[in-house]
N, C-alpha and C positions, 0 to 999 in steps of 0.2 A: 282173777275173773276167768271162769271156763269158757272154752271156746263151743260152738256149737257141734260138734262130734266129741267130746270129752267128756265124761260124767266123773271125772277128777280132775285134780290139776297135775300139771306135770313137773314131777319132781326130780331129782337126782338120783333119792332113794329108789324110786319107783324104774328108772333105767338100769340101777344096777339088779335090782331083784329081778328083772325081765333076761339080764346077761349072764345071771348066774344060774337061772332058772334053765335060759335055754340053750347056751353058750357056755356053759361052765366051766367046759374043756379046753377052748378056744385061748391059743397063744396070747399073753400081751407082751410085747416087747417096746422096753423105754430104754433113753439112754441119758445119765445123769452128765451133770456139768462137767465130771473127773473122770467122763468119757467111759465110766464104770457101766456095762450093760446090764438091765434088770430084766429078768422074763418070770412072769407069773401067768395065772388066769382070772377069769371072773368070779370063780367061786372063792379064790384066796382074798380079792378085792373085796368081795359082799363082808367076809369075814371080818377081813381089818376093818370094813367101814362101820358094820355092827359094835368091835372092840372099842372102837375112838369113840363112838355116840353112847358109849356106854362109862366112856372115861371121869371118874369119880371129881376132878378138878376141873372142868367143863363149865364155863360161864353160864350162869342161870338162864340167860337169854338164848342160850338154844337148843332145842327143842329135843328132846330123844328118842333115837330110831324107834318106830313102832314097835312093840315086841309082842303083843298079843299074837299076832297073826304070822306066817313066815314073811309074808309080803303084803306091803301095804296095799297091792293092787288086788289083794285076796278078798279085800275088807268087802262087805255086803254093800250095793249100791245103794245109796241115800236118795229118797223121793221128796 
């Protein structure tokens, strides 16, 4: 269901695309349970998400990452 102000559903992939496009070099710091610190950025997160979506062993119930356009938000508006 779409909200009254949105023309498309709010998806995690949309958020990652937005972050990669406008905040690609923003540093993301996380800590593993082993106390190891990981540092990355949104451009790398988007790349890894796209690779994970194209994983050949993915269950069929999982839809692939949209590939015809660079980001789902770039798709033409549906009327």
